[in-house]
Backbone of each chain as ProteinMPNN parsed JSONL, in Angstrom:
{"seq_chain_A": "SAVISQKPSRDICQRGTSLTIQCQVDSQVTMMFWYRQQPGQSLTLIATANQGSEATYESGFVIDKFPISRPNLTFSTLTVSNMSPEDSSIYLCSVETGTTEAFFGQGTRLTVV", "coords_chain_A": {"N_chain_A": [[136.407, 63.42, 150.378], [137.853, 60.202, 151.254], [137.876, 56.714, 150.809], [139.407, 53.964, 152.176], [140.553, 50.753, 151.602], [142.002, 48.334, 153.455], [144.092, 45.524, 153.765], [145.703, 42.519, 155.012], [143.348, 42.484, 157.804], [144.273, 41.544, 160.148], [147.022, 39.472, 161.256], [148.921, 36.599, 162.124], [152.218, 35.824, 162.304], [155.134, 33.888, 161.549], [158.396, 34.317, 162.91], [161.003, 35.657, 160.896], [159.71, 35.443, 158.498], [157.855, 37.162, 155.851], [155.415, 39.755, 155.428], [152.937, 41.147, 153.381], [151.144, 44.077, 153.139], [148.197, 45.524, 151.919], [146.784, 48.45, 150.422], [143.968, 49.974, 149.124], [142.597, 52.696, 147.494], [139.666, 54.687, 146.999], [139.829, 56.762, 145.254], [141.984, 58.815, 143.2], [145.108, 59.622, 144.513], [147.884, 61.643, 145.366], [149.933, 61.235, 147.295], [150.623, 58.582, 149.534], [150.635, 57.375, 152.846], [152.443, 55.467, 155.191], [152.052, 54.149, 158.375], [153.121, 53.143, 161.673], [151.784, 51.86, 164.64], [152.254, 51.261, 167.894], [150.952, 49.541, 170.758], [149.163, 51.768, 172.785], [150.718, 53.846, 171.992], [151.945, 56.656, 170.022], [151.214, 57.469, 166.556], [153.626, 56.498, 164.257], [155.393, 57.617, 161.552], [156.303, 55.666, 158.854], [156.998, 55.748, 156.101], [156.611, 57.706, 153.087], [154.729, 57.187, 150.256], [155.074, 57.684, 146.9], [153.639, 57.876, 143.697], [155.316, 56.503, 140.969], [157.847, 57.088, 141.805], [160.572, 56.42, 144.091], [159.848, 55.425, 147.44], [159.834, 57.627, 150.284], [161.646, 57.367, 153.147], [161.397, 57.522, 156.707], [163.511, 58.502, 159.451], [165.149, 55.782, 160.901], [163.805, 53.809, 159.609], [164.11, 51.548, 156.92], [164.468, 50.719, 153.447], [165.027, 48.043, 152.839], [163.938, 46.622, 154.915], [161.301, 47.464, 155.009], [159.976, 47.382, 152.309], [158.233, 49.202, 149.792], [155.587, 49.452, 147.477], [154.16, 51.349, 144.793], [152.265, 51.26, 142.476], [150.278, 52.652, 141.079], [147.955, 55.463, 141.223], [146.046, 54.777, 143.071], [146.675, 52.678, 144.715], [148.76, 50.857, 147.016], [151.42, 48.994, 148.509], [152.847, 47.703, 151.515], [155.564, 45.948, 152.704], [156.532, 43.957, 155.378], [159.516, 42.807, 156.239], [161.458, 39.829, 156.922], [160.561, 39.249, 159.609], [160.468, 40.002, 163.12], [159.64, 39.531, 166.619], [159.576, 42.158, 167.578], [158.455, 43.602, 165.576], [155.797, 43.374, 165.87], [152.79, 45.011, 165.788], [150.429, 47.645, 165.005], [149.709, 48.429, 161.715], [149.16, 51.109, 159.569], [147.692, 52.569, 156.704], [147.441, 55.706, 155.032], [145.873, 58.577, 153.556], [145.874, 61.883, 152.171], [143.55, 64.051, 150.927], [142.338, 66.595, 148.675], [141.386, 68.21, 150.653], [142.163, 69.117, 154.053], [142.26, 67.074, 155.914], [143.348, 63.826, 157.09], [142.829, 60.512, 155.939], [142.273, 57.174, 156.947], [143.172, 53.726, 156.493], [141.719, 50.612, 157.677], [143.563, 49.436, 159.256], [146.167, 47.085, 160.067], [146.633, 44.502, 162.176], [149.41, 43.136, 163.381], [150.981, 40.265, 164.565], [153.905, 38.791, 165.608], [155.356, 35.731, 166.014]], "CA_chain_A": [[136.758, 62.338, 151.292], [138.46, 59.032, 150.637], [137.638, 55.438, 151.479], [140.585, 53.121, 151.987], [140.391, 49.362, 151.972], [143.301, 47.813, 153.839], [144.062, 44.125, 154.151], [144.715, 41.897, 155.897], [143.026, 43.243, 159.005], [145.167, 41.027, 161.181], [147.733, 38.257, 160.891], [149.92, 36.072, 163.05], [153.273, 35.361, 161.41], [156.33, 33.308, 162.142], [159.579, 35.158, 162.765], [161.808, 35.365, 159.722], [158.9, 35.506, 157.283], [157.47, 38.508, 155.418], [153.986, 39.994, 155.224], [152.63, 42.3, 152.543], [149.885, 44.739, 153.466], [147.715, 46.238, 150.742], [145.792, 49.517, 150.598], [143.289, 50.41, 147.906], [141.852, 53.933, 147.738], [138.576, 54.808, 146.027], [140.089, 57.911, 144.389], [143.405, 58.98, 142.926], [145.786, 60.493, 145.464], [149.302, 61.782, 145.031], [150.798, 60.629, 148.31], [150.076, 57.672, 150.531], [151.519, 57.33, 154.0], [152.404, 54.238, 155.982], [152.344, 54.391, 159.781], [153.115, 52.054, 162.638], [151.281, 52.296, 165.941], [152.391, 50.241, 168.915], [149.883, 49.709, 171.758], [149.269, 52.906, 173.673], [151.724, 54.787, 171.502], [151.565, 57.546, 168.941], [151.459, 56.998, 165.204], [154.972, 56.782, 163.773], [155.434, 57.541, 160.093], [157.356, 54.81, 158.309], [157.433, 56.265, 154.798], [155.641, 58.317, 152.186], [154.787, 56.499, 148.968], [154.678, 58.511, 145.76], [153.521, 57.102, 142.471], [156.331, 56.769, 139.956], [159.178, 57.335, 142.371], [160.865, 55.611, 145.275], [159.272, 55.929, 148.677], [160.705, 58.399, 151.174], [161.61, 56.724, 154.461], [161.735, 58.326, 157.876], [164.663, 58.033, 160.216], [164.915, 54.544, 161.629], [163.13, 52.838, 158.732], [164.881, 51.368, 155.701], [163.733, 50.058, 152.357], [165.222, 46.595, 152.868], [163.064, 46.078, 155.937], [159.918, 47.864, 154.707], [159.816, 47.769, 150.902], [156.931, 49.765, 149.457], [155.284, 49.62, 146.062], [153.105, 52.322, 144.508], [152.171, 51.11, 141.022], [149.373, 53.641, 140.497], [147.521, 56.501, 142.156], [145.01, 54.296, 143.986], [147.081, 51.427, 145.361], [150.111, 50.766, 147.549], [151.682, 47.896, 149.427], [153.974, 47.763, 152.445], [155.999, 44.625, 153.128], [157.361, 43.872, 156.573], [160.395, 41.706, 155.851], [162.28, 39.162, 157.929], [159.917, 39.756, 160.821], [160.826, 39.602, 164.484], [158.561, 39.936, 167.54], [159.566, 43.613, 167.732], [157.632, 44.167, 164.499], [154.383, 43.25, 166.24], [152.268, 46.375, 165.881], [149.372, 47.944, 164.052], [150.211, 49.182, 160.567], [148.064, 51.882, 158.992], [147.952, 53.423, 155.554], [146.702, 56.961, 155.139], [145.976, 59.503, 152.438], [145.308, 63.217, 152.352], [142.973, 64.468, 149.658], [142.455, 68.033, 148.492], [141.096, 68.868, 151.926], [143.3, 69.064, 154.961], [142.283, 65.959, 156.842], [143.888, 62.541, 156.667], [141.938, 59.36, 156.02], [143.038, 55.991, 157.28], [142.654, 52.382, 156.333], [141.231, 50.019, 158.92], [144.692, 48.975, 160.05], [146.561, 45.666, 160.079], [147.216, 44.131, 163.472], [150.402, 42.096, 163.12], [151.625, 39.598, 165.699], [154.993, 37.932, 165.163], [155.628, 34.742, 167.084]], "C_chain_A": [[137.368, 61.178, 150.511], [138.133, 57.811, 151.482], [138.805, 54.522, 151.149], [140.278, 51.716, 152.47], [141.773, 48.785, 152.239], [143.155, 46.352, 154.233], [145.453, 43.524, 154.17], [144.43, 42.771, 157.112], [143.895, 42.788, 160.181], [145.869, 39.775, 160.662], [148.689, 37.885, 162.01], [150.971, 35.385, 162.198], [154.444, 34.795, 162.191], [157.51, 34.264, 161.94], [160.399, 34.694, 161.565], [161.036, 35.407, 158.412], [158.574, 36.963, 156.949], [155.959, 38.585, 155.24], [153.81, 41.241, 154.371], [151.228, 42.805, 152.849], [149.477, 45.584, 152.261], [146.729, 47.333, 151.137], [145.28, 49.972, 149.24], [142.428, 51.622, 148.248], [140.802, 54.101, 146.642], [138.721, 56.037, 145.13], [141.593, 58.036, 144.195], [144.023, 59.985, 143.904], [147.27, 60.51, 145.147], [150.183, 61.021, 146.018], [150.004, 59.689, 149.198], [151.117, 57.52, 151.636], [151.345, 55.997, 154.716], [152.891, 54.545, 157.395], [152.437, 53.066, 160.539], [152.626, 52.626, 163.956], [151.378, 51.143, 166.924], [151.372, 50.538, 170.023], [150.132, 50.881, 172.684], [150.248, 53.971, 173.215], [151.145, 55.659, 170.389], [151.739, 56.85, 167.595], [152.868, 57.43, 164.794], [154.995, 56.59, 162.27], [156.611, 56.678, 159.664], [157.906, 55.423, 157.026], [156.259, 56.901, 154.083], [155.819, 57.675, 150.818], [154.233, 57.391, 147.882], [154.618, 57.638, 144.521], [154.618, 57.498, 141.492], [157.706, 57.094, 140.499], [159.354, 56.487, 143.625], [160.26, 56.263, 146.518], [160.315, 56.687, 149.493], [160.557, 57.861, 152.581], [162.037, 57.684, 155.566], [162.923, 57.695, 158.597], [164.305, 56.783, 161.009], [164.229, 53.473, 160.821], [163.891, 52.77, 157.412], [164.106, 50.522, 154.708], [163.882, 48.547, 152.399], [164.273, 45.921, 153.853], [161.583, 46.323, 155.592], [159.777, 48.287, 153.247], [158.375, 48.175, 150.608], [156.772, 49.79, 147.949], [154.144, 50.611, 145.91], [152.907, 52.319, 142.994], [151.244, 52.106, 140.34], [148.852, 54.564, 141.594], [146.46, 56.035, 143.143], [145.452, 53.111, 144.829], [148.516, 51.509, 145.869], [150.218, 49.521, 148.418], [152.884, 48.219, 150.295], [154.301, 46.332, 152.829], [156.84, 44.762, 154.391], [158.212, 42.62, 156.403], [161.136, 41.124, 157.046], [161.814, 39.547, 159.334], [160.493, 39.181, 162.105], [159.69, 40.043, 165.403], [158.471, 41.453, 167.749], [158.744, 44.309, 166.652], [156.137, 44.042, 164.791], [153.834, 44.642, 166.53], [151.022, 46.473, 165.008], [149.977, 48.802, 162.951], [149.019, 49.832, 159.874], [148.534, 52.592, 157.728], [147.016, 54.625, 155.632], [146.891, 57.773, 153.877], [145.433, 60.859, 152.864], [144.81, 63.671, 150.99], [143.135, 65.982, 149.514], [142.131, 68.811, 149.746], [142.279, 68.646, 152.863], [143.388, 67.78, 155.762], [142.882, 64.709, 156.215], [142.83, 61.459, 156.847], [142.793, 58.118, 156.178], [142.352, 54.714, 156.816], [142.31, 51.805, 157.698], [142.361, 49.517, 159.81], [144.923, 47.481, 159.921], [147.244, 45.39, 161.401], [148.117, 42.926, 163.256], [150.986, 41.583, 164.427], [152.672, 38.654, 165.15], [155.372, 37.012, 166.318], [156.89, 33.939, 166.769]], "O_chain_A": [[137.393, 61.176, 149.28], [138.116, 57.873, 152.711], [139.146, 54.33, 149.982], [139.808, 51.512, 153.589], [142.619, 48.752, 151.345], [142.221, 45.979, 154.942], [146.317, 43.97, 153.414], [145.19, 43.693, 157.411], [144.201, 43.566, 161.084], [145.381, 39.105, 159.752], [149.193, 38.74, 162.738], [150.654, 34.462, 161.448], [154.703, 35.175, 163.333], [157.603, 34.936, 160.913], [160.475, 33.503, 161.263], [161.634, 35.406, 157.336], [158.967, 37.879, 157.671], [155.31, 37.584, 154.937], [154.453, 42.264, 154.608], [150.256, 42.049, 152.819], [150.304, 46.27, 151.66], [145.938, 47.166, 152.066], [146.05, 50.307, 148.339], [141.626, 51.578, 149.181], [141.021, 53.706, 145.497], [137.831, 56.324, 144.33], [142.377, 57.438, 144.932], [143.494, 61.081, 144.085], [147.836, 59.507, 144.712], [151.067, 60.261, 145.622], [148.862, 59.967, 149.563], [152.321, 57.535, 151.383], [150.236, 55.475, 154.827], [153.966, 55.108, 157.599], [151.915, 52.035, 160.115], [153.002, 53.732, 164.345], [150.658, 50.153, 166.794], [150.976, 51.691, 170.195], [151.193, 50.977, 173.301], [150.571, 54.891, 173.966], [150.039, 55.439, 169.895], [152.336, 55.777, 167.511], [153.247, 58.588, 164.967], [154.655, 55.517, 161.771], [157.755, 56.916, 160.051], [159.115, 55.598, 156.876], [155.095, 56.676, 154.414], [156.928, 57.627, 150.286], [153.075, 57.805, 147.929], [155.46, 56.761, 144.329], [154.823, 58.681, 141.219], [158.633, 57.35, 139.731], [158.397, 55.915, 144.145], [160.177, 57.487, 146.622], [161.513, 56.421, 149.402], [159.465, 57.893, 153.15], [162.91, 58.533, 155.383], [163.277, 56.536, 158.382], [163.287, 56.738, 161.699], [164.08, 52.343, 161.287], [164.271, 53.797, 156.851], [163.23, 49.734, 155.065], [162.95, 47.831, 152.029], [163.856, 44.782, 153.643], [160.729, 45.478, 155.859], [159.484, 49.452, 152.978], [157.427, 47.57, 151.109], [157.715, 50.112, 147.225], [153.272, 50.71, 146.773], [153.323, 53.252, 142.307], [151.401, 52.38, 139.15], [149.257, 54.457, 142.752], [146.013, 56.824, 143.975], [144.648, 52.586, 145.6], [149.375, 52.137, 145.249], [149.23, 49.057, 148.988], [153.811, 48.91, 149.875], [153.416, 45.58, 153.237], [157.751, 45.588, 154.455], [157.694, 41.504, 156.421], [161.405, 41.807, 158.034], [162.575, 40.096, 160.132], [160.939, 38.034, 162.158], [158.858, 40.855, 164.999], [157.399, 41.97, 168.066], [158.379, 45.476, 166.8], [155.31, 44.553, 164.035], [154.337, 45.358, 167.396], [150.62, 45.506, 164.361], [150.672, 49.781, 163.223], [148.0, 49.187, 159.627], [149.633, 53.145, 157.686], [145.939, 54.557, 156.226], [147.921, 57.681, 153.209], [144.636, 60.962, 153.797], [145.561, 63.673, 150.015], [143.989, 66.577, 150.172], [142.557, 69.957, 149.891], [143.281, 68.044, 152.476], [144.463, 67.423, 156.243], [142.92, 64.552, 154.995], [142.04, 61.495, 157.79], [143.886, 58.018, 155.621], [141.126, 54.631, 156.755], [142.57, 52.417, 158.734], [142.143, 49.209, 160.982], [143.989, 46.712, 159.694], [148.29, 45.959, 161.712], [147.64, 41.826, 162.979], [151.425, 42.355, 165.278], [152.365, 37.804, 164.314], [155.663, 37.453, 167.43], [157.277, 33.067, 167.546]]}, "seq_chain_B": "GQNIDQPTEMTATEGAIVQINCTYQTSGFNGLFWYQQHAGEAPTFLSYNVLDGLEEKGRFSSFLSRSKGYSYLLLKELQMKDSASYLCAVKDSNYQLIWGAGTKLIIKP", "coords_chain_B": {"N_chain_B": [[164.057, 69.237, 168.729], [160.885, 67.886, 167.644], [157.794, 67.992, 169.31], [154.869, 66.814, 170.868], [152.596, 67.151, 173.416], [150.253, 65.569, 175.475], [147.784, 64.656, 177.913], [147.993, 61.353, 179.306], [145.826, 59.809, 180.112], [142.364, 60.299, 180.894], [139.488, 60.668, 182.966], [135.972, 60.846, 182.958], [132.537, 61.765, 183.618], [129.483, 60.441, 182.398], [127.435, 62.626, 180.531], [128.681, 64.89, 181.419], [131.237, 67.495, 180.994], [134.36, 67.565, 179.319], [137.765, 68.553, 179.015], [140.445, 68.237, 176.887], [143.793, 68.751, 176.798], [146.475, 69.975, 174.704], [149.805, 70.517, 174.004], [152.3, 71.901, 171.902], [155.465, 71.715, 170.197], [156.916, 72.52, 167.425], [158.665, 72.458, 164.26], [157.768, 74.934, 162.561], [154.342, 75.603, 161.576], [151.39, 74.379, 160.334], [148.747, 73.938, 160.833], [146.506, 72.332, 163.137], [145.269, 69.267, 164.293], [142.614, 67.222, 165.502], [141.927, 63.896, 166.302], [139.812, 61.056, 166.677], [140.088, 57.88, 168.137], [138.855, 54.779, 168.403], [139.282, 51.81, 170.329], [141.221, 49.419, 168.697], [140.538, 50.347, 166.226], [140.858, 52.493, 163.286], [142.115, 55.897, 163.304], [139.785, 58.638, 163.259], [138.821, 61.692, 161.761], [138.29, 64.663, 163.628], [138.521, 67.507, 164.079], [139.889, 70.64, 162.865], [142.236, 73.192, 163.213], [143.62, 76.209, 162.216], [143.851, 78.877, 162.514], [143.896, 81.161, 165.304], [141.617, 80.641, 167.957], [138.243, 79.438, 168.531], [136.753, 76.523, 167.29], [133.674, 75.202, 166.606], [131.789, 72.229, 166.592], [129.059, 70.724, 166.752], [128.772, 68.652, 169.544], [131.42, 68.767, 170.029], [134.263, 70.879, 170.42], [137.091, 72.775, 169.376], [140.024, 74.458, 170.331], [142.535, 76.873, 169.599], [145.698, 78.335, 170.281], [148.179, 79.856, 168.804], [150.377, 81.375, 169.566], [150.926, 80.443, 172.086], [151.371, 77.813, 171.594], [149.372, 75.861, 171.947], [146.471, 73.873, 172.369], [143.088, 72.833, 172.843], [140.663, 70.227, 173.16], [137.262, 70.152, 173.499], [134.724, 68.361, 174.917], [131.326, 68.02, 175.118], [128.333, 67.138, 176.975], [128.815, 64.36, 177.501], [128.898, 61.057, 176.195], [128.621, 57.49, 176.506], [129.738, 56.316, 174.275], [131.748, 58.015, 173.619], [134.009, 57.203, 174.792], [137.272, 56.654, 174.136], [140.449, 57.014, 172.444], [142.028, 60.165, 172.053], [143.641, 61.926, 169.666], [146.102, 64.338, 169.162], [147.458, 66.267, 166.577], [149.949, 67.883, 164.614], [150.691, 69.784, 161.721], [153.813, 70.271, 160.338], [156.43, 72.533, 159.155], [157.06, 71.285, 156.81], [154.721, 70.228, 156.067], [154.242, 67.814, 157.189], [152.598, 65.461, 159.22], [152.759, 65.528, 162.679], [152.418, 63.51, 165.415], [150.729, 63.353, 168.561], [150.845, 61.241, 171.509], [148.357, 60.523, 172.239], [145.304, 60.713, 174.153], [143.715, 58.75, 176.398], [140.382, 58.494, 176.938], [138.148, 57.843, 179.454], [134.86, 57.093, 180.07], [132.549, 57.231, 182.617], [129.53, 55.841, 183.943]], "CA_chain_B": [[163.166, 68.221, 168.191], [159.469, 68.192, 167.604], [157.168, 67.345, 170.445], [153.471, 67.103, 171.172], [152.275, 66.606, 174.735], [148.859, 65.514, 175.9], [147.698, 63.711, 179.044], [147.898, 59.941, 178.905], [144.493, 59.267, 180.382], [141.431, 61.139, 181.638], [138.222, 60.025, 183.292], [134.876, 61.802, 183.089], [131.235, 61.155, 183.868], [128.48, 60.59, 181.347], [126.658, 63.847, 180.619], [129.532, 66.008, 181.843], [132.109, 68.14, 180.008], [135.782, 67.294, 179.551], [138.689, 69.306, 178.154], [141.71, 67.539, 176.675], [144.787, 69.732, 176.38], [147.577, 69.56, 173.843], [150.807, 71.541, 173.749], [153.17, 71.432, 170.829], [156.675, 72.45, 169.814], [157.226, 71.958, 166.111], [159.367, 73.339, 163.331], [156.729, 75.467, 161.708], [152.969, 75.23, 161.925], [150.436, 74.469, 159.219], [147.448, 73.434, 161.241], [146.437, 71.358, 164.233], [144.165, 68.345, 164.076], [142.194, 66.269, 166.54], [141.355, 62.657, 165.787], [139.28, 60.105, 167.647], [140.44, 56.499, 167.784], [138.335, 53.738, 169.271], [140.206, 50.685, 170.478], [141.243, 48.469, 167.589], [140.08, 50.958, 164.977], [141.694, 53.562, 162.746], [141.712, 57.251, 163.711], [138.848, 59.381, 162.424], [139.005, 63.134, 161.888], [137.316, 65.415, 164.421], [138.553, 68.961, 163.908], [141.081, 71.254, 162.302], [142.421, 74.617, 163.541], [144.829, 76.811, 161.665], [143.851, 80.225, 163.074], [143.566, 81.214, 166.722], [140.204, 80.735, 168.297], [137.443, 78.264, 168.822], [135.959, 75.921, 166.227], [132.645, 74.381, 167.224], [131.153, 71.27, 165.706], [128.171, 69.899, 167.565], [129.187, 68.508, 170.945], [132.876, 68.912, 170.115], [134.867, 72.161, 170.059], [138.547, 72.764, 169.484], [140.582, 75.798, 170.5], [143.956, 76.995, 169.265], [146.481, 79.544, 170.512], [149.462, 79.604, 168.159], [151.449, 82.025, 170.322], [151.212, 79.607, 173.246], [151.585, 76.419, 171.205], [148.405, 75.195, 172.817], [145.133, 73.593, 171.869], [142.295, 71.889, 173.626], [139.443, 69.642, 172.605], [136.212, 70.194, 174.519], [133.625, 67.457, 174.623], [130.174, 68.315, 175.974], [127.269, 66.128, 177.061], [129.531, 63.128, 177.225], [128.171, 59.809, 176.04], [129.508, 56.336, 176.703], [130.43, 56.035, 173.019], [132.896, 58.917, 173.495], [135.188, 56.515, 175.338], [138.18, 56.442, 173.009], [141.663, 57.827, 172.526], [141.946, 61.395, 171.269], [144.99, 62.211, 169.187], [146.416, 65.688, 168.705], [148.497, 66.197, 165.548], [150.301, 69.187, 164.037], [151.446, 69.77, 160.467], [154.967, 71.137, 160.508], [156.753, 73.38, 158.012], [157.088, 70.421, 155.626], [153.363, 69.689, 155.937], [154.198, 66.459, 157.704], [151.834, 65.363, 160.465], [153.455, 65.075, 163.883], [151.335, 63.012, 166.258], [150.852, 63.117, 169.995], [150.655, 59.839, 171.897], [146.94, 60.275, 172.443], [144.723, 60.729, 175.491], [142.649, 57.761, 176.55], [139.275, 59.058, 177.709], [137.264, 56.831, 180.032], [133.591, 57.679, 180.488], [131.866, 56.411, 183.621], [128.1, 56.179, 184.033]], "C_chain_B": [[161.733, 68.654, 168.236], [158.764, 67.368, 168.674], [155.72, 67.779, 170.587], [153.126, 66.386, 172.481], [150.782, 66.662, 174.995], [148.771, 64.497, 177.029], [147.471, 62.291, 178.546], [146.477, 59.425, 179.039], [143.665, 60.27, 181.18], [140.154, 60.343, 181.877], [137.164, 61.098, 183.481], [133.565, 61.039, 183.227], [130.287, 61.415, 182.708], [127.639, 61.839, 181.589], [127.468, 65.073, 180.969], [130.305, 66.594, 180.661], [133.548, 67.782, 180.349], [136.616, 68.086, 178.555], [140.013, 68.555, 178.09], [142.699, 68.535, 176.091], [145.889, 69.133, 175.534], [148.534, 70.734, 173.708], [151.796, 71.007, 172.736], [154.383, 72.342, 170.647], [157.127, 71.803, 168.516], [157.997, 72.968, 165.281], [158.357, 73.813, 162.304], [155.357, 74.957, 162.113], [152.081, 75.44, 160.705], [149.125, 73.788, 159.575], [147.544, 72.386, 162.328], [145.158, 70.555, 164.081], [143.874, 67.559, 165.349], [141.526, 65.092, 165.854], [140.839, 61.828, 166.953], [139.647, 58.699, 167.19], [139.861, 55.548, 168.817], [139.289, 52.558, 169.251], [140.089, 49.728, 169.296], [140.787, 49.028, 166.26], [141.051, 52.038, 164.514], [141.232, 54.916, 163.277], [140.707, 57.852, 162.729], [138.942, 60.864, 162.762], [137.901, 63.768, 162.716], [137.325, 66.897, 164.075], [139.903, 69.41, 163.391], [141.103, 72.725, 162.689], [143.703, 75.104, 162.895], [144.967, 78.267, 162.141], [143.476, 80.164, 164.547], [142.065, 81.299, 166.926], [139.558, 79.385, 168.444], [136.672, 77.827, 167.586], [134.958, 74.981, 166.88], [131.985, 73.49, 166.192], [130.32, 70.332, 166.562], [128.626, 69.853, 169.011], [130.675, 68.734, 171.137], [133.304, 70.315, 169.692], [136.363, 72.025, 170.19], [139.044, 74.197, 169.474], [142.061, 75.782, 170.167], [144.505, 78.351, 169.676], [147.873, 79.276, 169.952], [150.612, 80.226, 168.952], [151.861, 81.199, 171.53], [151.518, 78.163, 172.871], [150.643, 75.5, 171.935], [147.067, 75.012, 172.109], [144.383, 72.769, 172.911], [141.103, 71.416, 172.819], [138.432, 69.578, 173.736], [135.07, 69.288, 174.082], [132.504, 67.706, 175.628], [129.193, 67.155, 175.961], [127.819, 64.74, 176.744], [128.603, 61.922, 177.166], [129.161, 58.658, 176.176], [130.32, 56.055, 175.445], [131.62, 56.966, 172.786], [134.151, 58.324, 174.13], [136.083, 56.096, 174.179], [139.488, 57.16, 173.334], [141.513, 59.024, 171.605], [143.372, 61.837, 170.95], [145.079, 63.646, 168.704], [147.554, 65.558, 167.689], [148.708, 67.58, 164.949], [151.024, 68.969, 162.707], [152.572, 70.771, 160.584], [155.257, 71.923, 159.228], [156.832, 72.589, 156.709], [155.73, 69.773, 155.358], [153.297, 68.225, 156.345], [153.454, 66.462, 159.034], [152.719, 64.804, 161.572], [152.38, 64.724, 164.904], [151.703, 62.988, 167.726], [150.552, 61.651, 170.286], [149.196, 59.502, 172.154], [146.542, 60.315, 173.903], [143.588, 59.727, 175.533], [141.583, 58.344, 177.477], [138.349, 57.94, 178.149], [136.016, 57.537, 180.536], [132.914, 56.712, 181.463], [130.406, 56.823, 183.718], [127.791, 56.986, 185.283]], "O_chain_B": [[161.409, 69.691, 168.815], [159.094, 66.206, 168.908], [155.39, 68.956, 170.444], [153.337, 65.182, 172.625], [150.134, 67.682, 174.761], [149.587, 63.578, 177.102], [146.845, 62.064, 177.51], [145.987, 58.692, 178.18], [144.189, 60.993, 182.028], [139.791, 59.466, 181.094], [137.423, 62.135, 184.091], [133.497, 59.833, 182.986], [130.299, 62.493, 182.113], [127.186, 62.085, 182.707], [126.98, 66.194, 180.826], [130.071, 66.247, 179.503], [133.915, 67.704, 181.522], [136.225, 68.266, 177.401], [140.625, 68.272, 179.12], [142.471, 69.094, 175.019], [146.198, 67.945, 175.632], [148.119, 71.832, 173.337], [152.094, 69.813, 172.71], [154.337, 73.545, 170.902], [157.651, 70.689, 168.507], [157.985, 74.168, 165.558], [158.128, 73.15, 161.292], [155.229, 74.008, 162.887], [152.03, 76.526, 160.127], [148.483, 73.151, 158.739], [148.528, 71.654, 162.429], [144.097, 71.102, 163.777], [144.764, 67.276, 166.151], [140.69, 65.25, 164.965], [141.362, 61.893, 168.066], [139.533, 58.368, 166.01], [140.312, 55.508, 169.962], [140.01, 52.339, 168.278], [138.995, 49.286, 168.944], [140.658, 48.295, 165.279], [141.949, 52.444, 165.253], [140.071, 55.063, 163.66], [140.773, 57.604, 161.525], [139.123, 61.235, 163.922], [136.723, 63.458, 162.539], [136.276, 67.484, 163.808], [140.902, 68.695, 163.46], [140.108, 73.429, 162.516], [144.751, 74.471, 163.021], [146.068, 78.816, 162.165], [142.814, 79.223, 164.986], [141.349, 81.946, 166.162], [140.215, 78.344, 168.478], [136.026, 78.636, 166.919], [135.339, 74.073, 167.619], [131.665, 73.916, 165.082], [130.794, 69.298, 167.032], [128.84, 70.893, 169.634], [131.147, 68.877, 172.265], [132.777, 70.87, 168.728], [136.856, 71.254, 171.014], [138.557, 75.038, 168.718], [142.756, 74.799, 170.421], [143.873, 79.384, 169.455], [148.659, 78.549, 170.561], [151.705, 79.662, 169.001], [153.016, 81.249, 171.953], [151.885, 77.367, 173.735], [151.057, 74.477, 172.481], [146.606, 75.874, 171.361], [144.987, 72.098, 173.747], [140.607, 72.105, 171.927], [138.707, 69.021, 174.799], [134.523, 69.447, 172.991], [132.711, 67.614, 176.838], [129.213, 66.309, 175.067], [127.346, 64.051, 175.841], [127.669, 61.781, 177.957], [130.366, 58.825, 175.988], [131.462, 55.606, 175.532], [132.413, 56.743, 171.871], [135.236, 58.893, 174.01], [135.692, 55.28, 173.344], [139.612, 57.823, 174.364], [140.946, 58.919, 170.518], [144.185, 62.084, 171.84], [144.237, 64.111, 167.935], [148.509, 64.817, 167.922], [147.762, 68.353, 164.795], [151.864, 68.077, 162.587], [152.357, 71.945, 160.883], [154.423, 71.97, 158.324], [156.687, 73.157, 155.626], [155.614, 68.878, 154.521], [152.415, 67.486, 155.908], [153.651, 67.346, 159.867], [153.343, 63.753, 161.423], [151.527, 65.554, 165.22], [152.828, 62.651, 168.097], [150.07, 60.918, 169.423], [148.837, 58.331, 172.275], [147.339, 59.993, 174.784], [142.614, 59.845, 174.79], [141.847, 58.647, 178.64], [137.831, 57.185, 177.326], [136.103, 58.469, 181.335], [132.735, 55.531, 181.164], [130.075, 58.002, 183.593], [126.639, 57.352, 185.513]]}, "name": "protein", "num_of_chains": 2, "seq": "SAVISQKPSRDICQRGTSLTIQCQVDSQVTMMFWYRQQPGQSLTLIATANQGSEATYESGFVIDKFPISRPNLTFSTLTVSNMSPEDSSIYLCSVETGTTEAFFGQGTRLTVVGQNIDQPTEMTATEGAIVQINCTYQTSGFNGLFWYQQHAGEAPTFLSYNVLDGLEEKGRFSSFLSRSKGYSYLLLKELQMKDSASYLCAVKDSNYQLIWGAGTKLIIKP"}
C-alpha cells in the first residue's frame, strides 16, 4: 500500500495567479498521476509524472498551463498557472504500487474567483 | 473512443441489496476496478476483476464478464455509511485507467 500526503487541501485563488499542489508518498514509486475531478464528473487524467524525465500530458492539457515537477521517487508537484474560474475543480494525485490498485491523495479543492 | 457507462444515481433502503452496473468499451482490457468515493474525499479501492466471475469481499461483491464488457458491484446489508459515489474504472491496453463518471448511491432509512 501507499500513503499520500497532499496539500493544500483547499484554496481560494484570484484569477491570473498560480497555485502549486504538492504530493508526498511514503514509499518510492515509479509513476505518479495527476487527475482533475469536476463536481459530479469522472476523474480526468492530466498527466503522468516520471522521475528523471518530462511529464506525459494527456490530450487537452499542456505543460505551460500545468507544469509538473518530479524531483525524486517520493514527491511531485502540479502547478495550475494563470488560473481562471474554469480551473475550479478538485485535483488529485495518485500512485500505483506493485499491486494493481491505485492510491490517492486527499485531494485539493481549488476555487478561482 | 473509450467509454465507461454507469448509472448516474441510485437509491436503496438500509439493510437491502443494491447492484450497480458498469459497461465498458475500451482499447484492450487489463482489469476492472471499483472505487468508493465519499463526498469531498478521495476514492478508495474496493475491488479488482481481471478474470470472468464473481469476487466476494465481505458485504461487497464484484462480477465481470469480459465478453459482454460488463461488470456489476453488489452491496449487501446496506448501511447508511455506504452512501457514496461508486466509480468503475478499466485499465486499457496501455495500462491506463479509464474512469466512469460514478454512480451516486443514496441510502434511505
